[in-house]
C-alpha positions in Angstrom: 138.0 96.9 59.1 141.6 95.7 59.0 143.4 96.1 55.7 146.9 95.1 54.9 148.0 98.6 54.1 146.8 99.9 57.5 148.5 97.2 59.4 151.6 97.2 57.4 151.9 101.0 57.7 151.5 100.8 61.4 154.2 98.2 61.7 156.5 100.4 59.6 155.8 103.3 61.9 156.7 101.1 64.9 159.9 100.0 63.1 160.9 103.6 62.5 160.0 104.9 66.0 161.3 102.1 68.3 164.8 101.7 69.6 164.4 98.1 70.8 166.3 95.6 68.7 163.8 92.8 69.3 160.8 94.9 68.2 162.7 96.1 65.1 163.5 92.5 64.2 159.8 91.6 64.3 158.3 94.9 62.9 159.9 94.9 59.5 159.0 91.4 58.4 155.5 91.8 59.9 155.0 95.0 57.9 156.2 93.3 54.7 153.8 90.3 55.1 150.9 92.6 56.1 151.4 94.6 52.9 151.2 91.3 51.0 147.9 90.4 52.8 149.1 88.1 55.6 148.2 90.3 58.6 148.4 87.9 61.6 152.0 88.7 62.3 151.3 92.4 62.2 148.2 92.2 64.4 149.5 89.8 67.1 153.2 90.5 66.9 153.3 94.2 66.9 150.0 96.1 66.9 148.3 94.5 69.9 151.4 95.3 72.0 151.1 99.0 71.3 147.6 100.5 71.3 148.3 103.6 69.1 149.4 101.7 66.0 146.5 99.3 66.3 144.0 102.1 66.4 145.7 104.0 63.6 145.7 100.8 61.5 142.0 100.4 62.0 141.2 104.0 61.1 143.6 103.9 58.1 142.2 100.6 56.9 138.7 102.0 57.0 139.7 105.2 55.2 141.6 103.2 52.5 138.4 101.5 51.2 135.3 103.4 52.2 133.0 101.5 49.9 134.1 98.0 51.1 131.4 97.6 53.7 128.7 98.5 51.2 130.1 95.9 48.7 130.0 93.1 51.3 126.4 93.8 52.2 124.9 93.2 48.8 
């Protein structure tokens, strides 16, 4: 269910909304790497710390590719 666009977008949202310098320093590189397909930094570094971006990334990732689950089953 997790897609790079959903996780990267959630990290960008955290980067825009937070005021903490340490979180901002982690969120932007995590978003960039998630958009390129490496999602571990986004998942474990940002989105699991905050529940709302994690859930939004899951929903957004599912909506981004609705036919993906059907393709994997065949």
